[in-house]
All heavy atoms as TSV, in Angstrom:
chain	resi	resn	atom	element	x	y	z
A	1	MET	N	N	-210.060	113.426	96.555
A	1	MET	CA	C	-209.364	113.066	95.347
A	1	MET	C	C	-209.600	114.044	94.280
A	1	MET	O	O	-210.718	114.607	94.166
A	1	MET	CB	C	-209.899	111.678	94.975
A	1	MET	CG	C	-209.381	111.254	93.680
A	1	MET	SD	S	-210.178	109.666	93.247
A	1	MET	CE	C	-208.833	108.802	92.630
A	2	CYS	N	N	-208.620	114.412	93.560
A	2	CYS	CA	C	-208.732	115.420	92.504
A	2	CYS	C	C	-208.323	114.751	91.134
A	2	CYS	O	O	-207.440	113.940	91.044
A	2	CYS	CB	C	-207.669	116.563	92.778
A	2	CYS	SG	S	-207.729	117.867	91.561
A	3	THR	N	N	-209.089	115.056	90.178
A	3	THR	CA	C	-208.811	114.534	88.762
A	3	THR	C	C	-208.735	115.702	87.839
A	3	THR	O	O	-209.254	116.770	87.999
A	3	THR	CB	C	-210.025	113.653	88.338
A	3	THR	OG1	O	-211.197	114.432	88.284
A	3	THR	CG2	C	-210.175	112.400	89.244
A	4	VAL	N	N	-207.904	115.461	86.813
A	4	VAL	CA	C	-207.742	116.448	85.865
A	4	VAL	C	C	-208.221	116.125	84.490
A	4	VAL	O	O	-207.889	114.916	84.087
A	4	VAL	CB	C	-206.191	116.818	85.715
A	4	VAL	CG1	C	-205.931	117.816	84.675
A	4	VAL	CG2	C	-205.654	117.300	87.111
A	5	GLY	N	N	-209.039	116.923	83.905
A	5	GLY	CA	C	-209.437	116.551	82.546
A	5	GLY	C	C	-210.676	115.616	82.420
A	5	GLY	O	O	-211.090	115.277	81.338
A	6	GLY	N	N	-211.158	115.215	83.543
A	6	GLY	CA	C	-212.209	114.232	83.500
A	6	GLY	C	C	-213.622	114.928	83.406
A	6	GLY	O	O	-213.757	116.294	83.644
A	7	ALA	N	N	-214.679	114.232	83.274
A	7	ALA	CA	C	-216.003	114.841	83.237
A	7	ALA	C	C	-216.471	115.193	84.576
A	7	ALA	O	O	-216.104	114.641	85.512
A	7	ALA	CB	C	-216.944	113.777	82.596
A	8	HIS	N	N	-217.311	116.176	84.677
A	8	HIS	CA	C	-217.875	116.604	85.890
A	8	HIS	C	C	-219.312	116.609	85.852
A	8	HIS	O	O	-219.995	116.992	84.862
A	8	HIS	CB	C	-217.479	118.141	86.185
A	8	HIS	CG	C	-215.945	118.330	86.237
A	8	HIS	ND1	N	-215.368	118.122	87.366
A	8	HIS	CD2	C	-215.066	118.777	85.265
A	8	HIS	CE1	C	-213.977	118.335	87.115
A	8	HIS	NE2	N	-213.812	118.818	85.901
A	9	ASP	N	N	-219.993	116.182	86.914
A	9	ASP	CA	C	-221.389	116.168	87.129
A	9	ASP	C	C	-221.728	117.493	87.691
A	9	ASP	O	O	-221.477	117.719	88.952
A	9	ASP	CB	C	-221.918	114.993	87.949
A	9	ASP	CG	C	-221.655	113.642	87.251
A	9	ASP	OD1	O	-221.813	113.672	86.050
A	9	ASP	OD2	O	-221.484	112.658	88.000
A	10	VAL	N	N	-222.382	118.382	86.957
A	10	VAL	CA	C	-222.843	119.631	87.486
A	10	VAL	C	C	-224.272	119.744	87.190
A	10	VAL	O	O	-224.772	119.622	86.091
A	10	VAL	CB	C	-222.013	120.787	86.682
A	10	VAL	CG1	C	-222.582	122.126	87.224
A	10	VAL	CG2	C	-220.548	120.580	86.989
A	11	GLU	N	N	-224.981	120.077	88.221
A	11	GLU	CA	C	-226.412	120.312	88.133
A	11	GLU	C	C	-226.688	121.840	88.080
A	11	GLU	O	O	-226.154	122.512	88.990
A	11	GLU	CB	C	-227.216	119.662	89.292
A	11	GLU	CG	C	-227.167	118.162	89.305
A	11	GLU	CD	C	-227.996	117.635	90.415
A	11	GLU	OE1	O	-228.965	118.250	90.783
A	11	GLU	OE2	O	-227.704	116.480	90.797
A	12	MET	N	N	-227.363	122.233	87.006
A	12	MET	CA	C	-227.570	123.708	86.924
A	12	MET	C	C	-229.143	123.940	86.973
A	12	MET	O	O	-229.905	123.271	86.266
A	12	MET	CB	C	-226.994	124.275	85.654
A	12	MET	CG	C	-225.518	124.019	85.568
A	12	MET	SD	S	-224.784	124.553	83.930
A	12	MET	CE	C	-225.021	126.311	84.113
A	13	GLU	N	N	-229.552	124.834	87.780
A	13	GLU	CA	C	-230.917	125.185	87.744
A	13	GLU	C	C	-231.218	126.132	86.695
A	13	GLU	O	O	-230.432	127.056	86.421
A	13	GLU	CB	C	-231.342	125.838	89.173
A	13	GLU	CG	C	-231.180	124.888	90.359
A	13	GLU	CD	C	-231.491	125.627	91.567
A	13	GLU	OE1	O	-232.235	126.632	91.545
A	13	GLU	OE2	O	-230.986	125.205	92.726
A	14	GLU	N	N	-232.320	125.769	85.900
A	14	GLU	CA	C	-232.696	126.660	84.831
A	14	GLU	C	C	-232.887	128.164	85.116
A	14	GLU	O	O	-232.618	129.054	84.394
A	14	GLU	CB	C	-233.959	126.169	84.157
A	14	GLU	CG	C	-233.604	125.289	82.939
A	14	GLU	CD	C	-234.908	124.922	82.221
A	14	GLU	OE1	O	-235.600	125.890	81.751
A	14	GLU	OE2	O	-235.145	123.813	82.009
A	15	ASP	N	N	-233.301	128.387	86.371
A	15	ASP	CA	C	-233.532	129.826	86.811
A	15	ASP	C	C	-232.347	130.653	86.909
A	15	ASP	O	O	-232.356	131.832	86.884
A	15	ASP	CB	C	-234.379	129.840	88.024
A	15	ASP	CG	C	-235.736	129.266	87.995
A	15	ASP	OD1	O	-236.306	129.139	86.778
A	15	ASP	OD2	O	-236.391	128.832	88.971
A	16	ARG	N	N	-231.258	130.026	87.162
A	16	ARG	CA	C	-229.918	130.727	87.449
A	16	ARG	C	C	-229.250	131.113	86.117
A	16	ARG	O	O	-228.693	132.177	86.058
A	16	ARG	CB	C	-229.011	129.872	88.166
A	16	ARG	CG	C	-229.511	129.731	89.681
A	16	ARG	CD	C	-228.402	129.095	90.465
A	16	ARG	NE	N	-228.858	128.949	91.812
A	16	ARG	CZ	C	-228.143	128.433	92.754
A	16	ARG	NH1	N	-226.890	127.956	92.526
A	16	ARG	NH2	N	-228.508	128.427	93.961
A	17	VAL	N	N	-229.284	130.249	85.095
A	17	VAL	CA	C	-228.573	130.564	83.892
A	17	VAL	C	C	-229.569	130.997	82.823
A	17	VAL	O	O	-230.458	130.310	82.450
A	17	VAL	CB	C	-227.860	129.255	83.364
A	17	VAL	CG1	C	-227.145	129.448	82.075
A	17	VAL	CG2	C	-226.829	128.747	84.396
A	18	LYS	N	N	-229.380	132.207	82.339
A	18	LYS	CA	C	-230.246	132.859	81.310
A	18	LYS	C	C	-229.460	132.811	80.073
A	18	LYS	O	O	-228.521	133.564	79.828
A	18	LYS	CB	C	-230.507	134.251	81.758
A	18	LYS	CG	C	-231.266	134.437	83.054
A	18	LYS	CD	C	-232.712	133.818	82.935
A	18	LYS	CE	C	-233.443	134.079	84.284
A	18	LYS	NZ	N	-234.732	133.428	84.385
A	19	GLY	N	N	-229.920	132.025	79.100
A	19	GLY	CA	C	-229.304	131.983	77.781
A	19	GLY	C	C	-230.040	132.921	76.854
A	19	GLY	O	O	-231.171	133.455	77.096
A	20	LYS	N	N	-229.434	133.248	75.852
A	20	LYS	CA	C	-229.978	134.106	74.715
A	20	LYS	C	C	-230.574	133.244	73.663
A	20	LYS	O	O	-230.061	132.246	73.414
A	20	LYS	CB	C	-228.962	135.046	74.209
A	20	LYS	CG	C	-228.454	136.091	75.186
A	20	LYS	CD	C	-227.378	136.996	74.455
A	20	LYS	CE	C	-226.889	138.037	75.412
A	20	LYS	NZ	N	-225.809	138.840	74.761
A	21	ASP	N	N	-231.508	133.770	72.935
A	21	ASP	CA	C	-232.217	133.188	71.851
A	21	ASP	C	C	-231.375	133.475	70.560
A	21	ASP	O	O	-231.082	134.582	70.358
A	21	ASP	CB	C	-233.568	133.533	71.640
A	21	ASP	CG	C	-234.496	132.990	72.769
A	21	ASP	OD1	O	-234.295	131.898	73.238
A	21	ASP	OD2	O	-235.431	133.760	73.122
A	22	TYR	N	N	-231.083	132.377	69.787
A	22	TYR	CA	C	-230.311	132.554	68.603
A	22	TYR	C	C	-230.964	131.876	67.480
A	22	TYR	O	O	-231.745	130.857	67.669
A	22	TYR	CB	C	-228.828	131.989	68.717
A	22	TYR	CG	C	-227.971	132.807	69.656
A	22	TYR	CD1	C	-227.830	132.438	70.953
A	22	TYR	CD2	C	-227.213	133.808	69.189
A	22	TYR	CE1	C	-227.026	133.178	71.764
A	22	TYR	CE2	C	-226.374	134.554	69.985
A	22	TYR	CZ	C	-226.307	134.236	71.337
A	22	TYR	OH	O	-225.470	134.974	72.123
A	23	ARG	N	N	-230.686	132.304	66.226
A	23	ARG	CA	C	-231.195	131.559	64.994
A	23	ARG	C	C	-229.924	131.462	64.119
A	23	ARG	O	O	-229.190	132.375	63.985
A	23	ARG	CB	C	-232.165	132.489	64.248
A	23	ARG	CG	C	-232.804	131.725	63.058
A	23	ARG	CD	C	-233.828	132.529	62.360
A	23	ARG	NE	N	-233.338	133.774	61.848
A	23	ARG	CZ	C	-232.641	133.964	60.655
A	23	ARG	NH1	N	-232.286	132.919	59.992
A	23	ARG	NH2	N	-232.241	135.189	60.371
A	24	CYS	N	N	-229.826	130.299	63.714
A	24	CYS	CA	C	-228.714	129.983	62.647
A	24	CYS	C	C	-229.021	130.415	61.368
A	24	CYS	O	O	-230.145	130.229	60.810
A	24	CYS	CB	C	-228.371	128.427	62.764
A	24	CYS	SG	S	-227.111	128.070	61.564
A	25	ARG	N	N	-228.131	131.245	60.697
A	25	ARG	CA	C	-228.366	131.729	59.341
A	25	ARG	C	C	-228.184	130.689	58.298
A	25	ARG	O	O	-228.619	130.842	57.169
A	25	ARG	CB	C	-227.443	132.919	59.012
A	25	ARG	CG	C	-227.821	134.102	59.938
A	25	ARG	CD	C	-226.845	135.288	59.662
A	25	ARG	NE	N	-227.149	136.472	60.368
A	25	ARG	CZ	C	-226.359	137.400	60.753
A	25	ARG	NH1	N	-225.113	137.331	60.461
A	25	ARG	NH2	N	-226.756	138.429	61.417
A	26	ASP	N	N	-227.541	129.591	58.618
A	26	ASP	CA	C	-227.226	128.528	57.637
A	26	ASP	C	C	-228.323	127.466	57.586
A	26	ASP	O	O	-228.672	127.071	56.495
A	26	ASP	CB	C	-225.938	127.888	58.034
A	26	ASP	CG	C	-224.693	128.780	57.791
A	26	ASP	OD1	O	-224.831	129.798	56.969
A	26	ASP	OD2	O	-223.698	128.588	58.396
A	27	CYS	N	N	-228.883	127.050	58.746
A	27	CYS	CA	C	-229.833	125.987	58.718
A	27	CYS	C	C	-231.161	126.438	59.324
A	27	CYS	O	O	-232.108	125.683	59.377
A	27	CYS	CB	C	-229.370	124.797	59.462
A	27	CYS	SG	S	-229.292	124.856	61.245
A	28	ASN	N	N	-231.263	127.687	59.745
A	28	ASN	CA	C	-232.601	128.268	60.362
A	28	ASN	C	C	-232.954	127.692	61.647
A	28	ASN	O	O	-234.106	127.872	62.166
A	28	ASN	CB	C	-233.700	128.271	59.369
A	28	ASN	CG	C	-233.679	129.377	58.465
A	28	ASN	OD1	O	-233.159	130.427	58.716
A	28	ASN	ND2	N	-234.315	129.257	57.289
A	29	ALA	N	N	-232.060	126.898	62.330
A	29	ALA	CA	C	-232.425	126.331	63.669
A	29	ALA	C	C	-232.477	127.452	64.699
A	29	ALA	O	O	-231.713	128.424	64.619
A	29	ALA	CB	C	-231.401	125.310	64.060
A	30	THR	N	N	-233.348	127.311	65.664
A	30	THR	CA	C	-233.443	128.334	66.759
A	30	THR	C	C	-233.131	127.593	68.048
A	30	THR	O	O	-233.498	126.380	68.184
A	30	THR	CB	C	-234.772	128.957	66.768
A	30	THR	OG1	O	-235.844	127.978	67.026
A	30	THR	CG2	C	-235.117	129.836	65.653
A	31	PHE	N	N	-232.431	128.214	68.951
A	31	PHE	CA	C	-231.994	127.575	70.163
A	31	PHE	C	C	-231.497	128.596	71.149
A	31	PHE	O	O	-231.388	129.843	70.821
A	31	PHE	CB	C	-230.837	126.677	69.886
A	31	PHE	CG	C	-229.572	127.235	69.274
A	31	PHE	CD1	C	-228.547	127.744	70.060
A	31	PHE	CD2	C	-229.531	127.492	67.874
A	31	PHE	CE1	C	-227.457	128.331	69.397
A	31	PHE	CE2	C	-228.406	128.062	67.294
A	31	PHE	CZ	C	-227.454	128.507	68.030
A	32	LYS	N	N	-231.370	128.240	72.386
A	32	LYS	CA	C	-230.828	129.086	73.419
A	32	LYS	C	C	-229.387	128.751	73.719
A	32	LYS	O	O	-229.061	127.535	73.577
A	32	LYS	CB	C	-231.628	128.890	74.745
A	32	LYS	CG	C	-232.939	129.609	74.804
A	32	LYS	CD	C	-233.471	129.680	76.166
A	32	LYS	CE	C	-234.819	130.295	76.323
A	32	LYS	NZ	N	-234.698	131.715	76.120
A	33	ALA	N	N	-228.603	129.727	74.058
A	33	ALA	CA	C	-227.176	129.382	74.210
A	33	ALA	C	C	-226.573	130.470	75.260
A	33	ALA	O	O	-227.075	131.537	75.401
A	33	ALA	CB	C	-226.297	129.434	72.920
A	34	VAL	N	N	-225.622	130.030	75.950
A	34	VAL	CA	C	-224.799	130.879	76.815
A	34	VAL	C	C	-223.359	131.048	76.389
A	34	VAL	O	O	-222.902	130.146	75.644
A	34	VAL	CB	C	-224.866	130.451	78.306
A	34	VAL	CG1	C	-226.288	130.593	78.770
A	34	VAL	CG2	C	-224.352	129.115	78.480
A	35	GLY	N	N	-222.660	132.063	76.668
A	35	GLY	CA	C	-221.278	132.139	76.204
A	35	GLY	C	C	-221.073	133.198	75.235
A	35	GLY	O	O	-222.015	133.709	74.643
A	36	LYS	N	N	-219.802	133.470	74.964
A	36	LYS	CA	C	-219.374	134.535	74.003
A	36	LYS	C	C	-219.483	134.072	72.575
A	36	LYS	O	O	-219.641	134.863	71.651
A	36	LYS	CB	C	-217.984	135.112	74.389
A	36	LYS	CG	C	-217.902	135.825	75.705
A	36	LYS	CD	C	-216.683	136.388	75.942
A	36	LYS	CE	C	-216.618	137.147	77.244
A	36	LYS	NZ	N	-215.259	137.748	77.462
A	37	HIS	N	N	-219.218	132.827	72.320
A	37	HIS	CA	C	-219.168	132.309	70.882
A	37	HIS	C	C	-220.005	131.035	70.771
A	37	HIS	O	O	-219.548	129.964	70.764
A	37	HIS	CB	C	-217.745	132.003	70.572
A	37	HIS	CG	C	-216.774	133.079	70.799
A	37	HIS	ND1	N	-216.727	134.222	69.868
A	37	HIS	CD2	C	-215.944	133.437	71.747
A	37	HIS	CE1	C	-215.857	135.090	70.372
A	37	HIS	NE2	N	-215.305	134.652	71.411
A	38	PRO	N	N	-221.355	131.177	70.772
A	38	PRO	CA	C	-222.269	130.128	70.636
A	38	PRO	C	C	-222.108	129.482	69.171
A	38	PRO	O	O	-221.693	130.086	68.245
A	38	PRO	CB	C	-223.636	130.654	70.809
A	38	PRO	CG	C	-223.480	132.146	70.421
A	38	PRO	CD	C	-222.097	132.495	70.782
A	39	ILE	N	N	-222.379	128.162	69.186
A	39	ILE	CA	C	-222.432	127.359	67.923
A	39	ILE	C	C	-223.716	126.645	67.770
A	39	ILE	O	O	-224.220	126.177	68.762
A	39	ILE	CB	C	-221.201	126.371	67.988
A	39	ILE	CG1	C	-219.894	127.160	67.963
A	39	ILE	CG2	C	-221.278	125.402	66.755
A	39	ILE	CD1	C	-218.689	126.186	68.052
A	40	CYS	N	N	-224.224	126.663	66.589
A	40	CYS	CA	C	-225.454	125.934	66.281
A	40	CYS	C	C	-225.366	124.444	66.607
A	40	CYS	O	O	-224.521	123.849	66.154
A	40	CYS	CB	C	-225.823	126.099	64.914
A	40	CYS	SG	S	-227.327	125.200	64.337
A	41	PRO	N	N	-226.218	123.916	67.508
A	41	PRO	CA	C	-226.197	122.536	67.869
A	41	PRO	C	C	-226.690	121.673	66.670
A	41	PRO	O	O	-226.325	120.434	66.749
A	41	PRO	CB	C	-227.185	122.478	69.029
A	41	PRO	CG	C	-228.115	123.508	68.817
A	41	PRO	CD	C	-227.371	124.632	68.166
A	42	THR	N	N	-227.321	122.195	65.633
A	42	THR	CA	C	-227.794	121.366	64.597
A	42	THR	C	C	-226.716	121.151	63.492
A	42	THR	O	O	-226.395	120.018	63.081
A	42	THR	CB	C	-229.005	121.918	63.958
A	42	THR	OG1	O	-230.091	122.083	64.921
A	42	THR	CG2	C	-229.533	121.062	62.790
A	43	CYS	N	N	-226.061	122.258	63.105
A	43	CYS	CA	C	-225.049	122.187	61.975
A	43	CYS	C	C	-223.638	122.587	62.337
A	43	CYS	O	O	-222.795	122.644	61.508
A	43	CYS	CB	C	-225.552	122.974	60.786
A	43	CYS	SG	S	-225.527	124.857	60.975
A	44	GLN	N	N	-223.492	122.955	63.534
A	44	GLN	CA	C	-222.133	123.413	64.146
A	44	GLN	C	C	-221.667	124.766	63.523
A	44	GLN	O	O	-220.455	124.977	63.613
A	44	GLN	CB	C	-221.096	122.329	63.914
A	44	GLN	CG	C	-221.507	120.860	64.428
A	44	GLN	CD	C	-222.020	120.972	65.877
A	44	GLN	OE1	O	-221.207	121.490	66.754
A	44	GLN	NE2	N	-223.076	120.401	66.112
A	45	SER	N	N	-222.524	125.478	63.000
A	45	SER	CA	C	-222.165	126.783	62.320
A	45	SER	C	C	-222.045	127.824	63.417
A	45	SER	O	O	-222.667	127.845	64.505
A	45	SER	CB	C	-223.141	127.198	61.355
A	45	SER	OG	O	-222.876	128.492	60.803
A	46	ASP	N	N	-221.189	128.832	63.212
A	46	ASP	CA	C	-221.172	130.027	64.086
A	46	ASP	C	C	-221.784	131.228	63.437
A	46	ASP	O	O	-221.670	132.373	63.900
A	46	ASP	CB	C	-219.756	130.343	64.624
A	46	ASP	CG	C	-218.838	130.675	63.473
A	46	ASP	OD1	O	-219.173	130.595	62.286
A	46	ASP	OD2	O	-217.624	131.019	63.760
A	47	ASN	N	N	-222.499	131.041	62.319
A	47	ASN	CA	C	-223.116	132.202	61.562
A	47	ASN	C	C	-224.549	132.369	62.154
A	47	ASN	O	O	-225.516	131.872	61.635
A	47	ASN	CB	C	-223.209	131.807	60.069
A	47	ASN	CG	C	-223.719	132.872	59.212
A	47	ASN	OD1	O	-223.750	134.036	59.665
A	47	ASN	ND2	N	-224.087	132.527	58.031
A	48	LEU	N	N	-224.616	133.102	63.287
A	48	LEU	CA	C	-225.891	133.181	64.022
A	48	LEU	C	C	-226.259	134.657	64.160
A	48	LEU	O	O	-225.511	135.524	63.925
A	48	LEU	CB	C	-225.594	132.735	65.483
A	48	LEU	CG	C	-225.009	131.295	65.567
A	48	LEU	CD1	C	-224.727	131.052	67.106
A	48	LEU	CD2	C	-225.829	130.247	64.948
A	49	THR	N	N	-227.609	134.774	64.463
A	49	THR	CA	C	-228.181	136.058	64.760
A	49	THR	C	C	-228.981	135.980	66.113
A	49	THR	O	O	-229.525	134.804	66.302
A	49	THR	CB	C	-229.033	136.623	63.621
A	49	THR	OG1	O	-229.409	137.888	63.910
A	49	THR	CG2	C	-230.179	135.738	63.355
A	50	GLU	N	N	-229.044	136.935	66.874
A	50	GLU	CA	C	-229.905	136.895	68.054
A	50	GLU	C	C	-231.323	136.908	67.571
A	50	GLU	O	O	-231.667	137.832	66.833
A	50	GLU	CB	C	-229.568	138.010	69.069
A	50	GLU	CG	C	-228.278	137.748	69.806
A	50	GLU	CD	C	-228.158	138.700	70.980
A	50	GLU	OE1	O	-229.085	139.026	71.635
A	50	GLU	OE2	O	-226.980	139.188	71.068
A	51	ALA	N	N	-232.052	136.054	68.107
A	51	ALA	CA	C	-233.551	136.118	67.725
A	51	ALA	C	C	-234.338	136.865	68.582
A	51	ALA	O	O	-234.044	137.196	69.670
A	51	ALA	CB	C	-234.094	134.610	67.738
């Protein structure tokens, strides 16, 4: 059965996905993220710097 647009249960091993460390310039939150355009999970800002 195939569904379109539904949620997917995906298990990811931490050892396989390497995120970069970022710091938000707006709220100073630090976090790890993957992807080309990370967004701060605290304030939703894209004003980030690599930590």
